[in-house]
C-alpha positions in Angstrom: 15.6 -8.9 1.3 13.4 -11.4 3.2 13.3 -13.8 0.0 17.3 -14.2 0.4 17.3 -14.6 4.2 14.8 -17.2 3.8 17.2 -19.1 1.4 20.2 -18.3 3.5 19.4 -18.6 7.3 15.6 -20.2 7.4 15.4 -22.5 4.4 14.5 -25.5 7.3 10.8 -23.8 7.6 10.1 -24.8 3.6 12.8 -27.6 3.4 10.6 -30.9 1.8 7.4 -28.9 1.9 4.7 -27.8 -0.8 4.8 -24.3 -0.7 1.8 -21.6 -1.9 3.4 -18.7 -3.1 1.4 -15.1 -3.0 3.6 -13.0 -5.3 4.2 -10.8 -8.5 6.4 -9.3 -10.9 8.0 -7.4 -7.8 9.0 -10.5 -5.8 12.6 -10.5 -6.9 15.7 -11.0 -5.0 18.6 -8.1 -5.0 20.1 -9.7 -7.4 16.9 -9.8 -10.0 15.8 -13.5 -9.3 12.2 -14.3 -8.7 11.1 -16.0 -5.8 9.5 -18.4 -7.9 12.4 -19.1 -10.0 14.3 -19.7 -6.7 11.5 -22.2 -5.1 11.5 -24.0 -8.5 15.2 -24.7 -8.9 15.9 -25.8 -5.6 15.1 -29.6 -5.4 14.6 -29.7 -1.8 11.1 -27.9 -1.7 8.2 -27.9 -4.0 6.3 -25.0 -5.4 2.8 -26.1 -5.3 0.9 -23.3 -6.2 1.0 -19.5 -7.2 -1.2 -16.7 -5.7 -1.8 -13.3 -7.4 -3.0 -10.0 -6.0 -4.4 -6.9 -7.8 -2.8 -6.4 -11.1 -2.2 -10.4 -11.8 1.2 -12.3 -11.7 2.7 -9.9 -13.9 1.5 -6.4 -12.4 0.0 -5.5 -16.0 -3.8 -5.4 -15.6 -5.5 -2.3 -14.9 -6.4 -1.0 -11.5 -9.9 -2.5 -10.3 -10.1 -5.1 -13.3 -11.1 -8.8 -12.6 -8.5 -11.3 -12.8 -9.3 -15.1 -13.5 -7.3 -18.1 -11.9 -5.5 -20.1 -15.0 -2.8 -23.1 -14.8 0.6 -21.4 -15.4 1.8 -22.2 -19.1 5.3 -23.6 -18.3 5.2 -23.9 -14.7 2.5 -26.9 -14.7 0.9 -25.3 -11.7 -2.2 -23.3 -10.6 -2.4 -19.1 -10.6 -5.0 -18.5 -8.2 -6.4 -15.1 -8.6 -7.2 -13.5 -5.1 -8.6 -10.4 -7.3 -11.6 -12.2 -8.9 -14.2 -14.4 -7.8 -12.8 -14.2 -4.5 -10.2 -12.1 -2.6 -9.6 -14.5 0.2 -7.9 -17.8 -0.6 -10.7 -20.4 -0.4 -10.0 -23.9 1.1 -10.1 -25.5 -2.2 -7.0 -23.0 -3.4 -5.2 -24.3 -0.2 -5.7 -27.8 -0.4 -2.3 -29.6 -1.6 -0.1 -27.0 0.1 1.7 -27.1 3.3 2.5 -23.6 3.8 1.8 -20.1 2.5 4.7 -17.9 1.6 3.9 -14.1 1.0 6.5 -11.8 -1.3 5.2 -8.9 -2.6 6.0 -5.2 -2.5 4.2 -2.9 -1.3 4.2 1.4 -1.0 3.5 2.2 2.4 -0.2 3.4 2.0 -3.0 2.0 3.8 -5.1 2.1 0.7 -3.0 -0.1 -1.7 -4.3 -3.4 -2.1 -1.7 -5.6 -1.9 -1.4 -5.7 2.1 -5.1 -6.0 2.1 -4.3 -9.3 0.2 -2.0 -10.2 3.0 -4.4 -9.7 5.8 -7.1 -12.0 3.8 -4.3 -14.5 3.4 -3.4 -14.5 7.0 -7.0 -15.0 7.7 -7.8 -18.4 5.4 -4.3 -19.3 6.8 -5.7 -19.4 10.5 -8.8 -20.6 9.3 -7.8 -23.6 7.5 -4.6 -24.4 9.3 -1.7 -23.5 7.3 1.2 -21.7 8.6 2.2 -18.5 6.6 5.4 -17.1 5.9 5.8 -13.5 5.1 9.5 -12.3 3.5 10.2 -8.8 4.1 10.6 -5.7 2.0 11.4 -2.3 2.5 8.8 0.2 3.0 9.6 2.6 0.2 8.3 5.5 1.7 10.9 4.5 4.9 9.5 3.8 8.5 9.6 6.8 10.0 6.3 9.0 8.2 2.9 8.1 10.2 0.1 10.2 9.1 -3.2 11.2 8.2 -6.5 10.0 10.1 -7.0 6.3 11.5 -9.3 4.3 10.2 -12.7 3.7 11.7 -14.1 0.1 11.9 -17.4 1.1 9.9 -15.3 2.1 6.5 -13.0 -1.1 6.7 -13.0 -2.2 3.3 -10.4 -3.6 0.6 -8.8 -0.1 0.4 -8.6 -0.2 4.2 -8.1 -3.2 5.8 -7.3 -2.2 9.5 -7.3 0.5 11.8 -4.4 2.2 10.4 -3.7 6.0 9.3 -3.2 6.4 5.9 0.6 6.4 5.9 1.4 3.5 8.4 5.2 3.7 8.4 5.6 -0.3 8.5 7.4 -2.8 6.1 4.9 -5.8 5.4 6.6 -8.0 8.1 5.8 -5.2 10.8 2.0 -5.2 9.2 1.7 -8.6 9.5 2.4 -8.5 13.1 0.1 -6.1 13.5 -2.6 -7.5 11.5 -1.8 -10.6 13.3 -3.1 -9.0 17.0 -6.8 -9.8 15.6 -5.9 -12.9 13.2 -3.9 -15.2 15.1 -2.3 -16.9 12.2 0.7 -19.6 12.7 2.8 -16.7 11.4 6.8 -16.3 10.8 8.3 -12.9 9.7 11.7 -13.4 7.9 13.3 -10.4 8.5 15.6 -7.9 6.0 19.4 -7.8 7.0 21.0 -4.3 6.8 17.8 -2.3 7.0 16.9 0.5 8.9 13.6 2.6 9.5 14.6 5.5 8.3 15.8 3.9 4.8 14.2 5.3 1.9 13.7 2.8 -1.2 16.6 4.8 -2.9 18.9 4.4 -0.1 18.7 0.3 -0.3 20.6 0.6 -3.8 17.4 -1.7 -5.0 16.5 -1.0 -8.4 12.5 -0.1 -8.2 10.4 -2.6 -10.0 6.7 -1.5 -11.2 4.2 -2.5 -8.6 1.4 -1.8 -10.7 0.8 0.2 -14.0 0.6 3.4 -12.2 3.5 2.7 -10.3 6.4 2.6 -12.4 8.8 4.7 -10.3 9.8 6.3 -7.0 8.0 9.3 -8.0 4.7 7.6 -8.2 5.2 5.5 -4.9 5.4 9.1 -3.4 3.0 10.7 -5.5 0.3 8.1 -4.7 -1.4 9.4 -1.4 -0.5 13.2 -2.1 -2.8 13.0 -5.4 -4.8 10.0 -5.0 -7.4 10.9 -2.2 -10.0 12.8 -3.8 -12.4 9.9 -5.2 -15.4 11.6 -6.2 -14.9 15.2 -5.3 -13.9 16.2 -9.3 -10.2 16.9 -7.6 -7.9 13.7 -9.4 -4.7 12.8 -9.7 -2.9 12.7 -13.5 0.2 11.5 -14.9 0.8 8.4 -12.6 0.2 10.9 -9.2 2.2 13.3 -10.4 -0.3 15.7 -10.9 -3.3 17.1 -9.0 -6.1 19.2 -10.2 -9.7 19.7 -11.0 -11.9 21.6 -12.9 -12.4 25.2 -11.6 -9.5 25.3 -9.8 -6.9 28.3 -10.6 -3.7 26.8 -11.1 -1.7 29.7 -9.8 -4.0 30.4 -7.0 -3.3 26.5 -6.5 0.0 26.4 -6.3 0.4 29.4 -4.3 -1.8 28.1 -1.7 0.1 25.1 -1.3 4.0 26.3 -1.3 2.9 29.1 1.0 1.8 26.4 3.5 5.6 25.1 3.9 5.3 21.6 3.6 8.4 20.3 3.6 10.4 18.4 0.5 8.1 19.4 -2.2 7.0 22.5 -4.7 3.7 22.6 -6.4 4.3 23.9 -10.1 1.1 25.1 -11.6 -0.3 23.2 -14.8 -3.4 23.2 -16.8 -4.4 20.2 -17.9 -7.5 20.5 -20.9 -10.4 22.3 -18.6 -9.0 21.6 -15.5 -6.4 23.9 -13.4 -3.8 21.9 -11.1 -0.1 21.5 -9.8 2.6 19.6 -10.5 4.3 18.0 -7.8 8.1 18.5 -8.1 9.3 16.7 -4.6 13.4 18.0 -3.9 13.7 16.3 -0.9 11.9 13.2 -0.1 13.0 12.2 3.1 11.4 15.5 4.8 8.7 14.9 2.4 5.1 13.8 3.7 2.8 12.0 1.3 -0.7 12.0 3.3 -0.1 15.2 4.5 0.6 16.9 1.4 -2.5 14.8 0.3 -5.0 16.2 2.8 -3.5 20.1 2.1 -4.1 19.3 -1.6 -7.7 18.5 -1.0 -8.3 21.2 1.7 -7.0 24.1 -0.5 -8.8 22.9 -3.6 -12.0 22.7 -1.5 -11.7 26.3 -0.5 -10.6 27.5 -4.0 -13.8 25.6 -5.6 -15.8 24.4 -3.5 -16.6 20.9 -4.7 -19.2 18.8 -3.3 -18.0 16.2 -0.8 -19.3 12.6 -1.6 -21.2 11.5 1.6 -21.9 8.1 3.0 -25.6 7.1 3.8 -26.8 3.4 4.1 -23.7 2.7 1.7 -20.3 4.0 2.4 -18.8 5.7 -0.5 -15.3 5.2 -1.9 -13.9 8.9 -0.6 -14.9 7.9 3.3 -13.4 4.4 2.6 -10.4 5.6 1.3 -10.2 8.3 4.4 -11.1 5.5 6.5 -13.6 7.9 8.1 -16.4 10.3 7.4 -15.1 13.2 9.4 -12.3 14.3 6.9 -16.0 15.3 4.5 -17.4 16.6 7.5 -14.5 19.0 8.4 -13.8 20.0 4.4 -17.6 21.0 4.3 -17.0 23.1 7.1 -14.0 24.8 5.1 -11.6 23.7 8.0 -8.3 24.8 7.1 -5.7 22.1 6.3 -3.9 22.9 9.8 -7.3 22.6 11.5 -8.0 19.5 9.7 -4.7 18.1 10.6 -5.0 18.9 14.5 -8.4 17.1 14.5 -6.8 13.8 13.6 -3.8 14.0 16.1 -5.3 12.2 18.7 -6.1 9.1 16.9 -2.6 9.3 15.1 -0.7 9.4 18.6 -2.9 6.2 19.8 -2.3 4.6 16.9 2.0 5.3 16.9 2.1 4.3 20.4 0.0 0.6 19.5 2.5 0.2 16.4 5.7 0.5 18.6 4.9 -3.5 19.6 5.1 -4.7 16.2 8.4 -2.9 14.5 11.2 -5.1 13.8 13.6 -2.3 12.4 15.3 0.5 14.3 16.7 3.5 12.6 
């Protein structure tokens, strides 16, 4: 992992420096040693401050829960919250450090806020003249699936920080290089050794560390975009992104529609939850399963069965459109387009992104 390669090959970059580390409970080496401890135990570097993304330093705060800054009880350094009074490091938060290190495990989805925190840290680093080093980690979905509508500028938010599709197919290091085309930070990416693009997280041999309360395991990672796109529609996820459904849905018909569509790597099992009909995801081949495409199909078939009201942006942008990165998906759903037709609509933008993305890729298959 990038955090190990830093110490074995690039230690000169942090030697005799005061380091600010952006991390959480996922910032471990392959041997289970936290980057916090690795820095603390090395006498040739000073860990001067910590910065915590959404869910806090221990990853236990609920989604959307505001987290405060505090003095670390045993380390005696400041833990600056980047999901509290501010989401971008203020100048005062970067005082007394020579550089920023970023070591947080991502889950491969545009809407997952850890990559937005990375983007904001890069902007602050550029603004306040601090180098930033990104310690690379695997994209758990692999680096080959790139899927979904590409975010348009108007819909940029903390759940969509740049012009990317839902599934970007990049590692955090590659994302940092991509983000930097607009930011121009003094950026260094420490790559992983032995990583290939087509590796899924289980292929790495690393244990999965819960990245947030609702992402405790690999099934949740792969289910996140498949079940979590229906904000404001009444179609919702449950059981940590392993079930999707809603009121007025016939579970058996819903499962049949999805299974007949022939989405690779997955079977949908009808399952009623209280007064909501829905389906449980049974992923049988992670290597062919496409989470973002499955999420679009799940929404489109739900709409065809219960005609849910599509949330609409006016003077303010609704969360549904922020998640989609566009208001076009809502319009296509209102037109009762099939999921296949919706997929065809966003292909040109996706093809353009795939071409642009090539410049920032570090790893081969």
